[in-house]
C-alpha positions as MATLAB code, in Angstrom:
seq = 'MTYFNNDNLKNKKLEINNSKTLLFKEQFKYLKTTHSYHLVDPSPWPAVAALGAFMITSGLVLYMHKFIGGWTLFQSGFLLTFFVMYTWWRDVVREATFEEQHSVAVQKGLRLGMILFIVSEVMFFFAFFWAFFHSSLAPVYNIGGVWPPKAITPMDTYTIPLTNTFFLLTSGATVTWAHHALVARAKKQTLLALLFTLILAILFTSLQGLEYIEASFNISDGIYGSCFYMATGFHGFHVFVGTIALLVSFIRIVFNHFTNHHHFGFESAIWYWHFVDVVWLFLFINVYWWSNK';
ca = [
     -95.335 -142.574   -7.047;
     -98.405 -141.247   -5.205;
    -101.369 -143.536   -4.612;
    -104.946 -142.389   -3.925;
    -107.587 -144.497   -2.282;
    -111.283 -144.284   -3.190;
    -112.046 -141.670   -0.518;
    -109.317 -139.390   -1.797;
    -110.620 -139.705   -5.362;
    -114.152 -138.888   -4.266;
    -112.997 -135.826   -2.335;
    -110.926 -134.661   -5.288;
    -113.881 -135.005   -7.669;
    -116.106 -133.167   -5.213;
    -113.634 -130.272   -5.002;
    -113.444 -130.072   -8.783;
    -117.249 -130.060   -9.097;
    -117.585 -127.366   -6.438;
    -115.003 -125.191   -8.153;
    -116.804 -125.613  -11.491;
    -120.119 -124.649   -9.861;
    -118.601 -121.534   -8.305;
    -117.015 -120.583  -11.615;
    -120.364 -121.057  -13.391;
    -122.131 -118.865  -10.852;
    -119.475 -116.163  -11.111;
    -119.784 -116.134  -14.906;
    -123.526 -115.561  -14.781;
    -123.589 -113.332  -11.729;
    -123.323 -110.174  -13.793;
    -125.227 -111.461  -16.808;
    -127.511 -108.733  -18.145;
    -130.693 -109.405  -20.066;
    -131.436 -107.670  -23.351;
    -134.548 -106.031  -21.894;
    -135.445 -104.090  -18.766;
    -138.775 -105.762  -18.079;
    -139.679 -107.777  -15.026;
    -140.701 -111.376  -15.706;
    -143.041 -112.255  -12.868;
    -142.865 -115.572  -11.069;
    -145.609 -118.157  -11.686;
    -148.637 -117.130   -9.633;
    -151.894 -118.901   -8.727;
    -153.782 -115.661   -8.078;
    -155.176 -115.009  -11.607;
    -156.837 -118.441  -11.595;
    -158.102 -118.014   -8.029;
    -159.428 -114.523   -8.841;
    -161.287 -115.921  -11.852;
    -162.798 -118.596   -9.617;
    -163.893 -115.958   -7.098;
    -165.497 -113.824   -9.823;
    -167.315 -116.885  -11.178;
    -168.612 -117.701   -7.696;
    -169.840 -114.131   -7.206;
    -171.749 -113.957  -10.485;
    -173.133 -117.486  -10.197;
    -174.146 -116.936   -6.596;
    -175.957 -113.711   -7.439;
    -177.864 -115.340  -10.298;
    -178.868 -118.282   -8.106;
    -179.862 -115.956   -5.269;
    -181.997 -113.773   -7.565;
    -183.803 -116.918   -8.743;
    -184.293 -118.025   -5.116;
    -182.088 -121.126   -5.312;
    -180.885 -122.539   -2.012;
    -177.194 -121.804   -1.438;
    -177.005 -118.906   -3.876;
    -176.288 -116.318   -1.203;
    -173.715 -118.576    0.456;
    -171.947 -119.053   -2.881;
    -171.932 -115.282   -3.428;
    -170.467 -114.642    0.038;
    -167.793 -117.313   -0.487;
    -166.795 -115.778   -3.822;
    -166.702 -112.318   -2.272;
    -164.399 -113.481    0.543;
    -162.205 -115.370   -1.923;
    -161.895 -112.263   -4.096;
    -160.879 -110.195   -1.065;
    -158.264 -112.804   -0.188;
    -156.836 -112.657   -3.722;
    -156.786 -108.857   -3.616;
    -154.647 -109.023   -0.480;
    -152.248 -111.722   -1.667;
    -151.842 -110.421   -5.212;
    -151.245 -106.839   -4.075;
    -148.830 -108.198   -1.455;
    -146.789 -109.880   -4.202;
    -146.788 -106.743   -6.360;
    -145.739 -104.600   -3.385;
    -142.893 -107.001   -2.652;
    -141.733 -106.906   -6.282;
    -141.859 -103.115   -6.436;
    -140.594 -102.149   -2.987;
    -138.281 -104.856   -1.706;
    -137.079 -106.598   -4.877;
    -136.869 -103.323   -6.870;
    -138.178 -105.059   -9.983;
    -140.287 -102.145  -11.239;
    -137.873 -100.375  -13.537;
    -138.804  -97.364  -15.646;
    -139.905  -99.627  -18.486;
    -142.060 -101.701  -16.134;
    -143.668  -98.565  -14.716;
    -144.514  -97.395  -18.237;
    -146.224 -100.709  -18.881;
    -148.167 -100.440  -15.634;
    -149.275  -96.916  -16.508;
    -150.475  -98.028  -19.933;
    -152.311 -100.952  -18.355;
    -154.068  -98.661  -15.870;
    -155.055  -96.260  -18.646;
    -156.541  -99.106  -20.696;
    -158.376 -100.381  -17.619;
    -159.953  -96.964  -17.015;
    -160.921  -96.776  -20.705;
    -162.669 -100.136  -20.332;
    -164.488  -98.778  -17.278;
    -165.622  -95.764  -19.320;
    -167.124  -98.164  -21.878;
    -168.764 -100.093  -19.025;
    -170.618  -97.010  -17.766;
    -171.303  -95.852  -21.316;
    -173.621  -98.856  -21.686;
    -175.701  -97.740  -18.692;
    -175.925  -94.161  -19.929;
    -176.937  -95.452  -23.359;
    -179.814  -97.435  -21.818;
    -180.813  -94.421  -19.715;
    -180.950  -91.949  -22.604;
    -182.551  -94.479  -24.941;
    -185.480  -94.720  -22.525;
    -185.621  -91.137  -21.265;
    -185.314  -89.159  -24.510;
    -188.170  -91.038  -26.192;
    -190.295  -92.640  -23.443;
    -192.682  -95.281  -24.792;
    -196.394  -95.564  -24.033;
    -195.762  -98.497  -21.664;
    -194.391  -96.082  -19.072;
    -196.936  -93.357  -19.808;
    -194.927  -91.538  -22.463;
    -193.221  -89.412  -19.807;
    -189.944  -89.466  -17.922;
    -189.712  -90.241  -15.065;
    -192.438  -92.855  -15.607;
    -195.775  -92.479  -13.893;
    -195.985  -93.851  -10.343;
    -192.238  -93.190   -9.863;
    -191.247  -90.596   -7.298;
    -187.606  -89.741   -8.086;
    -184.962  -88.725   -5.573;
    -184.839  -85.128   -4.427;
    -181.846  -83.695   -6.271;
    -180.922  -81.146   -3.615;
    -180.697  -83.428   -0.580;
    -178.459  -86.504   -0.429;
    -177.355  -86.387   -4.107;
    -176.132  -82.798   -3.834;
    -174.419  -83.526   -0.517;
    -172.701  -86.550   -2.011;
    -171.568  -84.433   -4.952;
    -169.919  -82.023   -2.523;
    -168.246  -84.884   -0.653;
    -166.913  -86.564   -3.791;
    -165.616  -83.384   -5.443;
    -163.953  -82.378   -2.188;
    -162.333  -85.799   -1.948;
    -160.927  -85.266   -5.447;
    -159.294  -82.062   -4.213;
    -157.905  -83.669   -1.044;
    -156.434  -86.656   -2.899;
    -154.706  -84.231   -5.290;
    -153.369  -82.399   -2.244;
    -152.025  -85.720   -0.938;
    -150.281  -86.407   -4.240;
    -148.594  -83.011   -4.373;
    -147.540  -83.372   -0.732;
    -145.951  -86.747   -1.480;
    -144.020  -85.293   -4.420;
    -142.847  -82.501   -2.106;
    -141.771  -85.099    0.511;
    -144.252  -83.792    3.083;
    -145.305  -87.076    4.673;
    -147.524  -85.593    7.395;
    -149.507  -83.529    4.910;
    -149.816  -86.550    2.621;
    -151.281  -88.677    5.394;
    -153.571  -85.885    6.585;
    -154.939  -85.204    3.111;
    -155.397  -88.899    2.419;
    -157.187  -89.345    5.740;
    -159.630  -86.577    4.760;
    -160.170  -88.359    1.432;
    -160.968  -91.655    3.152;
    -163.413  -89.993    5.551;
    -165.221  -88.289    2.668;
    -165.351  -91.578    0.762;
    -166.905  -93.373    3.732;
    -169.441  -90.566    4.170;
    -170.365  -90.811    0.492;
    -170.912  -94.570    0.684;
    -172.938  -94.251    3.892;
    -175.247  -91.609    2.423;
    -175.629  -93.665   -0.746;
    -176.807  -96.585    1.349;
    -179.199  -94.323    3.257;
    -180.586  -93.070   -0.048;
    -181.310  -96.630   -1.173;
    -183.070  -97.393    2.107;
    -185.331  -94.343    1.849;
    -186.035  -94.683   -1.897;
    -189.679  -95.093   -2.893;
    -188.822  -97.463   -5.761;
    -186.525 -100.440   -6.299;
    -184.587 -102.067   -9.130;
    -187.625 -104.059  -10.306;
    -189.750 -100.932  -10.890;
    -189.422 -100.776  -14.659;
    -186.744  -99.219  -16.776;
    -186.262  -96.252  -14.465;
    -185.484  -98.418  -11.441;
    -183.206 -100.666  -13.491;
    -181.196  -97.790  -14.964;
    -181.004  -95.911  -11.678;
    -179.819  -98.775   -9.487;
    -177.491 -100.308  -12.058;
    -175.714  -97.000  -12.755;
    -175.565  -95.652   -9.200;
    -175.012  -99.095   -7.678;
    -172.014  -99.913   -9.852;
    -170.676  -96.429   -9.224;
    -170.991  -97.066   -5.497;
    -169.100 -100.321   -5.930;
    -166.331  -98.451   -7.753;
    -166.216  -95.954   -4.876;
    -165.803  -98.903   -2.507;
    -162.931 -100.365   -4.571;
    -161.292  -96.935   -4.837;
    -161.566  -96.506   -1.078;
    -159.741  -99.805   -0.530;
    -157.001  -98.759   -2.976;
    -156.542  -95.436   -1.159;
    -156.520  -97.210    2.213;
    -153.760  -99.537    0.988;
    -151.822  -96.498   -0.256;
    -152.286  -94.838    3.153;
    -150.807  -97.874    4.913;
    -147.904  -98.049    2.457;
    -147.128  -94.359    2.993;
    -147.032  -94.978    6.745;
    -144.429  -97.713    6.142;
    -142.417  -95.529    3.727;
    -142.988  -97.707    0.663;
    -143.188  -94.695   -1.665;
    -140.700  -92.075   -2.743;
    -141.400  -88.754   -4.441;
    -140.494  -90.276   -7.829;
    -141.588  -93.913   -7.407;
    -145.187  -94.175   -6.204;
    -147.213  -95.581   -9.066;
    -149.401  -97.640   -6.724;
    -150.674  -94.442   -5.140;
    -150.823  -92.645   -8.472;
    -152.990  -95.341  -10.044;
    -155.385  -95.139   -7.091;
    -155.613  -91.370   -7.662;
    -156.382  -91.856  -11.359;
    -159.097  -94.319  -10.460;
    -160.559  -91.925   -7.889;
    -160.713  -89.059  -10.384;
    -162.496  -91.398  -12.811;
    -165.047  -92.100  -10.068;
    -165.490  -88.337   -9.589;
    -166.143  -87.720  -13.282;
    -168.644  -90.568  -13.548;
    -170.531  -89.198  -10.553;
    -170.756  -85.768  -12.171;
    -172.424  -87.338  -15.206;
    -174.744  -89.327  -12.942;
    -175.709  -86.312  -10.879;
    -176.342  -84.050  -13.869;
    -178.271  -86.585  -15.950;
    -179.880  -89.076  -13.569;
    -180.576  -86.841  -10.560;
    -180.944  -83.317  -11.983;
    -181.980  -83.400  -15.674;
    -184.125  -86.505  -15.292;
    -186.129  -84.957  -12.444;
    -186.891  -81.616  -14.119;
];
């Protein structure tokens, strides 16, 4: 008869438990889900991004009403939003590139989400164009019954606005060149074309800032100033965001994160940039050219 002491019994139980654990893991190692979608891990970034957006809007309102600390709150929200942009995009890049979680079904969902986002942006600018045409097609007596209103000296259409139009349309061509080069696996051409796009985007933003500095009116100068600065200012902000997206794509191309058939991050930035181009065409034709005739 064989006798076991307490230590032997404990070791035997431990071996049995370990073998059961290994068997359990082996059974579920090749378990396949009934869908091909990626369930993201719990993330704090949506809540932090919402907090940053709240700080930006609240800070701007307080600053415009000359409350102490309004500008500081705006700056803090802006920095927090930039931090979230970095960390959230970092997580998405990790999921797509290193964890290979972005299957075909996931990419379709991302494409649909980007399309809906651009549609929402179209509606956003539609509101500004509605306000512009509501005031310009039937100018009221308060502004002299004419458009542009009396005492307003509008921008010269054929100086900075026309130059910026050339820069932005050219950038649309160069970013398309970059996309085709990536599909053709020509990395050097992709980087070169994208570098041209970034330079043109920076030139556009710089000239837009120079135009604001030299303008003879400001946002508080009636309906014309409000419509002009809200429409062109938000467009400039979208150019800034698009520039960041293209810069991130440039860095990812340098590190070989994209292939010729899996590069939705870059493709979404291109879609966004073309949207910016189209909005600028409407702004140039209506706000700068037609409005100044």
